N, C-alpha and C positions, 0 to 999 in steps of 0.2 A: 504494500500500500504506500502510495506516494506521501511524502511529508508536505505539509501545507503551512503557509505563513499564518500564525495565530493572530486573531484580532487583538488590538490593544484593549485593556480592561477599562479604558477611559477615553474621553475625547482628546483629539490632538492638542487642544489648547488647555487641557485640564491641569497641567503641571506648571503653567505660567505663574510667576515670572522666573521660576527656578530652572525650568527646562522649556525652551521656547518651541512653539508650534512648528516652525519651519524646520528646525533641526530634527525634531521628533518625526516628522513626516519622511524626511530623507533617510534618517537612520532606520526607521521601521520598514517603510515601503520599498526602499531600494537596497540598503545594505543587508538587512536581515533577509529580505527576499533572495538576495544573491547567495546567501549561505544555504537557504532551503533548496534553491535550484541546483547549487553545486552538490549538495548531499544527494539529491535525487539522481543526478547524473552519475555520481560516483557509485551509488548502489546499483544502477543499471549496468555500468561497466563491469562491476564485480560479478553480477549475475551472468553477463555475457562470457566472462572468463570461465565460470562454472559450466556453462552450456557447451562451450567450444573446447574446454580442457586446456586452453592456452593461458597460462599464468605468467607470461613473460613480463607483463606490465603490472603485476599485482602489487609490487612495492609502491608504485606511483598511485594506484587507485586506493590502497590502504591509507596513504598519506592524505589523499583527497577526502576520504571518509572521516579521518580524524580532524582535519582542518574545518571542513564544512559542518560536520556533525557537532563538534564542540561549539562552533560559532552559533549554530541554530539553538542548541540547548542553553548556552549561557545567555543569549539574547532573550529567549523565552522567559527565563528566570528573572532577568533584569527588568523586563517590562512589568512582570508580576510583582516585583518587590518595590515598586514605586506607586504612590497614591497621592492625590491632592489632600487627603486627610491624614497628615503625618502625626507622629506621636513618639513615644518611647517604648522600649520593650516592656512587657508586663509579665508578671507571675513567673512561670517556670523558666522562660527564656532569660529574664532579668536575673533570676537566681543563679542560673548557669553562667551568665556573663560575669556576675560578681564573683562566682567561684573560680572561674578560669582566668579572669583578667584583673581581679581585685575590686573593680567597680566600673560603672558604666562610662564615666568620663575617661578613665584609663583605656578602656576598650576603644572608644571613639578616637582617642589620640593615636593609638597604635594602628588602627585601621586606616586612618587618614594618612599617617606617615608612610605606611606600606603602599597605599594607593599612589601617593606622590612619587615614591621611589621606584615604581615599575619602570624599567628601561624600555623605551620604545612603545610599541602597541601592546596592550595587555589588560589584565583584570586584577582586581583585589577581591577576595572572596572569603566570607566567613563560612566555615564548614564544620559539620559534625563529624569528628573522626570516630567511626564506630569501634575501631580496635582499641583506641585509647579512652573512649567514652568521654570526650571533651571537645569543646569548641576550639577551633584553630583558625588563624588568619593565614590565607595562602595568596600568593600572587601568581599569575600565569601570563607570561609574555606570549604575544599573539593570543591564542586561547586554547592551545592544545600542545601536547607533547606526545604525538602519535597515539593518543587515546581520546576518549570522550568523557566529559564530566558527567557526574550523576550516575555512575555505574557501581554495581556491587559485584566484585570479581567472583567468578564461580570456579574457574580452572586456570591455574597459573603455572607457567614454565619459565624458568630462568635460563636464558640462552647467552648470558655474558660468558665470556671464555672462562672466568673463574669457576663457573658452575660445572664445567665438564673437561677442562683442558688436561688435567693429570691423566685421565683414563683415555680420552678420545682425541687428544691433541687438537688439531684443527678440523676434525671430522664432525662438525656440528650435526649433519644429517644422520650420522650413525647414532649420535647421542639421542636425538629426537626420536628416532625409531625405537631405540631401547627403552626410552622413557615411557612409552605407551604401556609397557608391561608393568609399570609400578604406579599407575594412576589410581588413586583412592576414589572410586566412583560413589561410594557411600557418602563421603564428605561432599563431593560435587553435587550429589542429589539433594542433600540436606541444605546446602547453600541455595540451590535453586528454589526449594520450597520456601525458604525464608525470603528470598529476593522477590518472588512472584506473588507473595501474599498481598491481598488488597485491603 
């Protein structure tokens, strides 16, 4: 199913004077739409690779998926986390901010400093780290690192040379083939159940 550009949850001029209508229209209607179109195109190219069995350009298309997919996801979240009716975090979120950053003002200062310090194009993001069970502030230059934001990993394989070099030397393909014999599918299945719950 093709990805579509989500509607804004407010009118183009609703965020004035803080976010102007002209910028919002261009940002949403042109830039975000470009990521949606790029993601659809990349997914179609990957599907074509599967059908033809020709994976000679898969590295390129996977990069396109990461770039456009992350751009689409982050923009969608960005639009949703703005509103003409602003305020401050309440209840559980504020409690967690106070726990993880000391207090709300310290959180704001750190987030702002991180956002300002991003080199070139990028993002500043408050995230829930499920493993550490805490809030963290992350920055992302561009908006991807060959991955997509908002994912819950199900199956992971380390293919850095340090993961296999002593036994397989530079024969990564042999390592990957052998690795399939040690996949813990019970864990993968459990992760899927948790990730797909509504």
